[in-house]
C-alpha positions in Angstrom: 131.9 -42.2 76.0 135.4 -43.4 74.8 136.9 -42.4 71.5 135.4 -44.8 69.0 138.7 -44.9 67.0 140.4 -46.4 70.0 138.0 -49.4 70.2 140.2 -51.7 68.1 143.6 -53.3 68.8 145.6 -54.0 65.6 147.7 -57.0 64.7 150.9 -56.7 62.6 149.7 -59.6 60.4 149.1 -58.5 56.8 148.0 -60.6 53.8 149.1 -59.3 50.5 148.4 -60.6 47.0 150.8 -63.2 45.5 150.9 -63.4 41.7 152.7 -66.7 41.9 149.5 -68.4 43.1 147.7 -69.7 40.0 144.8 -72.0 39.2 144.1 -73.8 35.9 140.7 -72.8 34.4 139.0 -73.4 31.1 140.2 -71.4 28.1 137.3 -70.7 25.8 137.8 -70.1 22.1 135.6 -69.3 19.1 135.8 -67.2 15.9 134.4 -63.6 16.0 130.7 -63.6 15.1 131.1 -62.5 11.5 133.7 -65.2 10.8 131.7 -68.1 12.1 130.7 -70.8 9.7 128.1 -73.4 10.6 129.6 -76.8 11.1 133.2 -75.4 11.3 134.0 -74.4 14.8 137.3 -72.9 15.9 137.4 -75.7 18.6 137.2 -78.4 15.9 139.9 -76.7 13.9 142.3 -76.6 16.8 141.6 -80.2 17.7 142.2 -81.3 14.1 145.6 -79.5 14.2 146.6 -81.2 17.4 145.6 -84.6 16.1 147.8 -84.0 13.0 151.0 -83.9 15.1 153.4 -86.8 14.7 154.8 -88.6 17.8 157.9 -86.5 18.0 156.0 -83.2 17.9 153.5 -84.6 20.4 156.4 -85.5 22.8 157.8 -82.0 22.6 154.4 -80.5 23.4 153.9 -82.8 26.3 157.3 -81.9 27.8 156.3 -78.3 27.6 153.1 -79.1 29.6 155.2 -80.7 32.3 157.6 -77.8 32.5 154.7 -75.3 32.7 152.3 -77.0 35.1 153.7 -79.9 37.1 155.8 -77.7 39.5 152.7 -75.9 41.0 149.7 -78.1 40.2 148.6 -81.5 41.3 147.2 -84.4 39.2 147.8 -82.5 36.0 147.0 -85.4 33.6 143.7 -86.1 35.3 142.8 -82.4 35.2 143.6 -82.1 31.5 141.7 -85.3 30.7 138.6 -83.8 32.4 139.0 -80.7 30.4 139.3 -82.8 27.2 136.0 -84.5 28.1 134.4 -81.1 28.3 135.8 -80.0 25.0 134.9 -83.3 23.3 131.3 -83.1 24.5 130.9 -79.8 22.6 132.0 -81.3 19.3 129.6 -82.9 16.7 131.5 -86.2 17.2 134.1 -87.1 19.8 137.6 -87.3 18.3 139.4 -90.6 18.1 142.4 -89.9 20.3 144.9 -91.6 22.6 145.4 -90.5 26.2 148.5 -88.4 25.3 146.6 -86.6 22.6 143.6 -86.1 24.9 145.9 -84.5 27.5 147.3 -82.2 24.9 143.8 -81.2 23.7 142.9 -80.5 27.3 146.0 -78.3 27.7 145.2 -76.2 24.6 141.8 -75.4 26.1 143.1 -74.5 29.6 144.9 -71.5 31.0 146.7 -70.6 34.2 145.0 -67.8 36.0 146.8 -65.7 38.6 143.7 -65.2 40.7 145.2 -62.8 43.3 147.8 -61.0 41.2 146.4 -57.6 41.9 144.6 -57.8 45.2 143.6 -60.0 48.2 141.0 -58.3 50.4 137.4 -58.0 51.7 137.7 -60.9 54.1 135.1 -62.8 56.2 135.9 -65.2 59.0 134.1 -68.2 60.5 135.0 -71.0 62.9 136.7 -73.9 61.1 134.8 -77.2 61.0 137.7 -79.0 62.7 138.9 -77.5 66.1 141.1 -80.5 66.9 144.3 -78.4 66.6 143.0 -75.2 68.2 145.4 -73.5 70.6 144.7 -73.5 74.3 142.0 -70.9 74.9 141.8 -70.2 71.2 140.1 -71.4 68.0 140.8 -72.4 64.4 139.1 -70.3 61.7 138.6 -70.1 58.0 139.0 -66.9 56.1 137.4 -66.2 52.8 139.0 -63.5 50.6 138.4 -61.7 47.4 141.2 -62.1 45.0 141.5 -60.0 41.8 143.5 -61.3 38.8 143.9 -60.6 35.1 141.1 -58.5 33.6 140.0 -57.3 37.1 138.2 -60.6 37.6 137.3 -61.5 41.2 137.5 -65.0 42.6 137.2 -66.5 46.1 140.3 -67.7 48.0 140.5 -69.2 51.4 143.1 -69.2 54.2 143.1 -70.9 57.6 144.5 -69.7 60.9 144.4 -69.7 64.7 143.3 -67.0 67.1 143.7 -66.8 70.9 141.6 -63.8 72.1 143.8 -61.3 73.9 146.9 -63.0 72.6 148.2 -64.3 69.2 146.8 -64.4 65.7 148.4 -66.8 63.2 147.6 -67.2 59.5 148.8 -70.5 58.2 151.1 -70.4 55.1 149.0 -71.2 52.1 149.7 -74.3 50.0 151.8 -73.8 46.9 149.1 -75.6 45.0 145.7 -74.2 44.0 143.0 -76.6 42.9 140.0 -75.8 40.7 136.6 -77.4 41.7 135.0 -80.0 39.6 131.8 -78.4 38.4 128.4 -80.0 37.8 125.6 -77.9 36.4 125.8 -74.8 34.1 123.5 -72.2 35.5 122.1 -70.8 38.7 118.7 -69.7 37.4 115.7 -70.0 39.7 115.7 -73.5 41.1 118.9 -74.6 39.5 121.9 -75.8 41.6 125.6 -75.8 40.6 127.7 -78.3 42.5 131.4 -77.6 43.1 133.4 -80.6 44.2 136.7 -79.6 45.9 137.9 -83.0 47.0 141.1 -82.5 45.1 142.2 -79.9 47.6 144.3 -81.4 50.4 143.8 -78.3 52.5 141.3 -75.4 52.5 143.8 -72.9 51.2 144.1 -74.9 48.0 140.5 -74.3 47.0 139.8 -71.4 44.6 136.3 -70.5 43.3 136.6 -68.6 40.1 133.8 -67.5 37.8 132.2 -70.4 36.1 128.8 -69.0 35.0 127.6 -66.3 32.7 126.2 -64.4 35.7 129.7 -64.4 37.2 131.8 -63.7 34.1 133.5 -60.7 35.6 133.7 -61.9 39.2 132.5 -63.5 42.4 132.7 -60.6 44.8 132.7 -60.1 48.6 131.7 -63.5 50.0 130.0 -63.0 53.4 130.4 -66.3 55.2 128.3 -67.3 58.2 128.0 -70.6 60.1 124.2 -71.0 60.2 122.5 -73.1 62.8 119.0 -74.2 62.0 116.2 -74.9 64.5 116.9 -78.6 64.5 120.6 -78.0 65.5 122.0 -78.8 62.1 124.7 -76.4 60.8 125.7 -75.2 57.3 128.2 -72.7 56.1 126.3 -70.2 53.9 127.8 -67.3 52.1 126.1 -64.5 50.1 128.2 -63.0 47.3 127.8 -60.6 44.3 127.9 -62.3 40.9 129.0 -59.7 38.3 128.5 -60.5 34.6 130.3 -57.3 33.5 126.9 -55.6 32.9 124.7 -56.8 35.7 125.2 -57.7 39.4 123.0 -60.1 41.4 123.3 -61.9 44.7 123.9 -65.6 44.8 124.3 -68.1 47.7 127.2 -70.4 48.3 126.5 -73.3 50.7 128.5 -76.2 52.1 129.0 -78.4 55.1 132.8 -78.6 55.4 134.6 -76.7 52.6 135.0 -80.0 50.6 132.0 -79.2 48.4 129.7 -76.3 47.8 126.4 -75.5 46.0 125.8 -72.3 44.2 122.2 -71.1 43.9 120.6 -67.8 42.7 118.5 -65.6 45.0 115.1 -64.6 43.7 112.5 -62.0 44.6 112.3 -58.2 44.3 114.9 -57.7 47.1 117.4 -59.9 45.4 118.9 -57.3 43.2 121.3 -55.5 45.5 124.9 -56.0 46.6 126.0 -56.8 50.1 123.2 -59.1 51.3 124.2 -60.9 54.6 122.3 -63.8 56.3 121.7 -63.9 60.0 123.3 -67.0 61.7 120.0 -68.5 62.7 116.2 -68.0 62.1 114.5 -65.3 64.0 110.8 -65.9 64.8 110.9 -69.0 62.7 112.1 -67.2 59.5 115.4 -66.6 57.7 116.5 -63.0 58.1 118.8 -61.1 55.8 120.4 -57.6 55.7 120.8 -55.8 52.5 121.3 -52.4 50.8 118.4 -52.3 48.3 118.4 -48.5 47.8 122.2 -48.3 47.7 122.1 -46.0 50.7 120.6 -47.6 53.8 120.7 -50.9 55.6 117.5 -52.9 55.0 116.1 -55.9 56.8 114.3 -58.8 55.1 112.5 -61.9 56.4 111.6 -65.0 54.4 110.4 -68.6 54.8 112.6 -69.6 51.8 116.4 -69.0 52.1 116.5 -68.4 48.3 113.5 -66.0 47.9 113.6 -62.4 49.3 110.9 -59.8 48.8 109.8 -56.6 50.4 111.7 -55.6 53.5 112.4 -52.1 54.9 115.1 -49.7 55.9 116.4 -50.0 59.5 119.6 -47.9 59.6 120.1 -44.8 57.4 122.9 -42.3 57.2 123.0 -40.0 60.2 126.6 -38.9 60.7 129.0 -37.2 58.3 131.2 -40.2 57.8 128.2 -42.1 56.4 126.3 -39.4 54.6 126.8 -40.9 51.1 126.0 -44.6 51.9 125.7 -47.3 54.5 125.9 -51.1 54.4 126.7 -54.1 56.5 130.2 -55.5 57.0 129.0 -59.1 57.1 126.5 -61.2 59.0 125.1 -60.0 62.4 126.7 -61.5 65.5 124.4 -62.6 68.3 125.4 -61.2 71.7 123.5 -61.1 75.0 122.4 -57.5 74.3 121.0 -58.1 70.7 122.5 -58.4 67.2 125.8 -56.7 66.7 126.3 -55.5 63.1 129.5 -54.1 61.7 128.6 -51.4 59.2 130.4 -49.4 56.5 129.9 -45.8 55.8 130.9 -43.6 52.8 131.8 -40.0 53.4 133.9 -37.2 51.9 136.2 -38.0 49.0 134.6 -41.5 48.9 136.3 -42.6 52.1 135.0 -45.9 53.4 135.0 -46.3 57.2 133.7 -49.1 59.5 131.3 -48.6 62.4 128.9 -50.8 64.3 125.3 -50.9 65.5 123.1 -53.0 67.8 119.7 -54.4 66.7 117.0 -55.8 69.0 117.4 -59.6 69.4 113.7 -60.5 69.2 112.9 -57.8 66.5 116.0 -56.9 64.6 114.1 -54.2 62.7 114.6 -52.1 65.8 117.8 -50.2 66.0 119.0 -49.9 69.7 122.3 -48.1 69.3 125.1 -47.1 66.9 128.6 -45.7 66.8 128.5 -41.9 66.1 132.1 -42.1 64.9 133.8 -44.8 62.8 135.8 -47.4 64.7 138.1 -48.0 61.7 139.1 -45.5 59.0 141.7 -45.2 56.3 145.0 -44.2 57.9 148.0 -42.5 56.3 149.9 -45.8 56.7 147.1 -47.9 55.3 145.2 -46.2 52.6 147.0 -46.6 49.3 146.1 -49.2 46.8 143.9 -50.0 43.9 141.0 -48.0 45.4 142.5 -45.6 48.0 140.8 -44.5 51.2 138.8 -47.7 51.7 138.6 -50.0 54.7 136.0 -52.8 54.5 135.1 -56.1 56.0 132.8 -58.9 54.9 132.4 -60.6 58.3 133.9 -60.7 61.8 134.4 -63.7 64.1 133.1 -63.8 67.7 134.5 -66.0 70.4 132.5 -65.4 73.6 132.7 -61.6 74.1 135.9 -61.2 72.0 135.8 -60.3 68.3 138.3 -60.7 65.5 137.7 -58.2 62.7 139.6 -58.9 59.4 139.4 -56.1 57.0 140.4 -55.1 53.5 142.5 -52.0 52.8 142.3 -50.0 49.6 140.9 -52.9 47.7 144.4 -54.3 47.8 145.4 -56.2 51.0 144.1 -57.5 54.3 144.7 -56.5 57.9 143.4 -57.7 61.3 142.1 -56.1 64.5 140.4 -57.3 67.6 138.0 -55.8 70.2 135.3 -56.9 72.7 131.6 -56.6 72.7 131.8 -54.3 75.8 134.2 -51.9 74.1 132.0 -51.7 71.1 128.8 -51.1 73.1 130.5 -48.4 75.2 131.3 -46.5 71.9 127.6 -46.5 70.8 124.9 -44.0 71.6 
C-alpha cells in the first residue's frame, strides 16, 4: 500500500484574506435597555438630527459619502435608498424627506464590513453553471469560502476558476466590488424561507452572504456546496452551513439555481442540531441522504423524504486510528464513483491537529463502510500550519472531473490551498 501522505499533488496557488474587500451592510442602533423610553427610539432621534441639517451641511455630508463609498461600491445611491426604506418602515410614521436626505439617512444606518479581513478558508468547490469558457480538457468551477471579519463574524464569499486535470489551476482575480444581496423575509424558522437576490452582482465573486438573521448573528460558517441532481434530471445547488447566533449553532440550507439568487431555510428534526451536515448529490433509494456528526465524534448517516427534516440516523464511521481518536467528520458532500461513495473525512488527534483522510461507502447502501485510509492524506506541515487556529487543515468539499479530483482546503483557519489526486490513488491508500 502506498504512503497515504503522498496521495496528493499540491498547487502553488494560495488564497489569502484581503482586508480591502468590503461589503455594505445594515448598521443597527438602539439605546441600552435601561435608557429606552417608549415612543422615543434612538433611530427616530438620529433621523430627526439628519433632517435638521441645512442644505450646506447636507452637501458636505453627501460629499463624504461619495469619498467613502463610490470608489469600491456600485449603485451607492440605490443601495442607500433601499436602506432608508428599511429604516423608515420601522418608524411610527415615515419621515417627510427629499431623496438626498433619504440617501443620507440610509448612510447613517449602514456600515462597511471587511468580511475577509482576518481569514479566507474552509472552501468547497462545484462545477460552474456556465462552462462556455472552460479550457480544453478542463472545467470552470465556483468556490465558496468562509471569510472572517470584524468581531470574528463569518460570511460566505465566492471565487471562480478553471481547472484542467493533470495540468493547470487558475483562480480568477476577484472583482474590486462586493455586493450585498437584497433580502426578503426575516426568519428561517420551520417552513419559512428567506430569499436573497444577488442580481446586483455582475460576477459571482461580487456576491457576499453575511449574517442577516438572529440565528446567524455571529456567522454563516463552512458552507458545503453540492450540485444536486434530482430523479427527474433537474439540478439545484444546495449548501448546508452552520448558523451561529453567538450562543447556539444550528444547520441551515442554502439553495439556488445559478448563483444569482438563493433561498435560506432551516433544517428541522432531532438530527438537525449538529455542525457539518453534508448532502449527497442525488437521492439514494428514492430518499435524500445526509452525512452528519451528531455525537461530535463519529460520522453519521441520515435518510429523509423531506430535504428539510432530518431525524434518527446512525453512526457509520467512528475513530479507529490515532490521528482521528478525538473526533471525525466529513469534508463535504460524498462524490459518486464507480466503486461507491467517496467521502473526504477530517480527523482530530494530538494537540488538536486536524488532518484529512478519505473513506469509501457502498453505493446502494451508504451505511456500509467499505474502506478507509489508515493514515491521513493531508496534515498540517511546518510550512503551512500557522494562523488563527494552528495545526488545522480542513475542506468543505472537493470537485471530481471523471476520475480526477481537485481538493481545496483551508489552512490554520486563515488561508486556502489546493491539491489534486485521482480516485485510483485514493482507493490504493485505503484498507
